[in-house]
N, C-alpha and C positions, 0 to 999 in steps of 0.2 A: 765291626766296621768293615768296608767296602771301599777299595783305592780302586779308581780305574786312571789309565793314562792314554791320551791321543794326541793326533797331531792340534797345535795350537793357532796355525796360521793358514790351514787349508783344510778341508773336508775328511774325514776319514775314520776309519773304524777304531772304537777306544777298546781298549784290553784291560782285563781286570788283573792287578798284579797283587792283589792281597785282599782275603774274603775270610774273616774269622772274628769272633768277639775277641774284645781287648781282655786282657788278664793284668793282675795283680804287676806282673813282670814288666808290662810294657810301657807302664806308667810311672814317673818317679814326680816329685815335687822339689824345685830350689826355691831360694828366694823369691818371691814375686811371681814364679812361673810353674807351670805345669810343662812336663816334659813327656811326650809320646814317642816312643822310639819300636819301630819295627822292621824285619828282616822280610824283604818282599823281591821279587823278581825284579827285572830293568824292562826298559821299554823295548828293548828285541828278545827274540825267544832263544837266546843262547845259553840257559840255565844259570846265568849267574844269579847271585843274590845279593843285595845293597841292603844296607842299614839307611831307613829315611827316619830323622827326626822332626817331630813339630812340635814347636815352642809356641805356647800360647801365655800371655800374659793374662794376670788377674782380672785386668780391663776387657780382654778378650773375650775371656770365660763369660763373664758378665753380659757381654755383647749377644754369647750364644743362648746362654740362660734365658734372655731376655725373649731372643727368636722365639726360643722354643715355647715360651708362656704365652706369648701372642697367638701361636697356632694351633692352643690347645683350648684357648678361648672361643 
């Protein structure tokens, strides 16, 4: 998985803050949701690490899976 960050309201350069495959330790499931939790750099090159969490409901995962299925047809 790769995460890029860049300016939202103006032109600018994006920066990769995370780039590696997800592992079992990065993903957990809770009632009705899957949570991805990764440690990555921040927006600025200060060397600080931040924990980012992305929580997807089962409905949202279904939307992603259907998009992938459409692309493979």
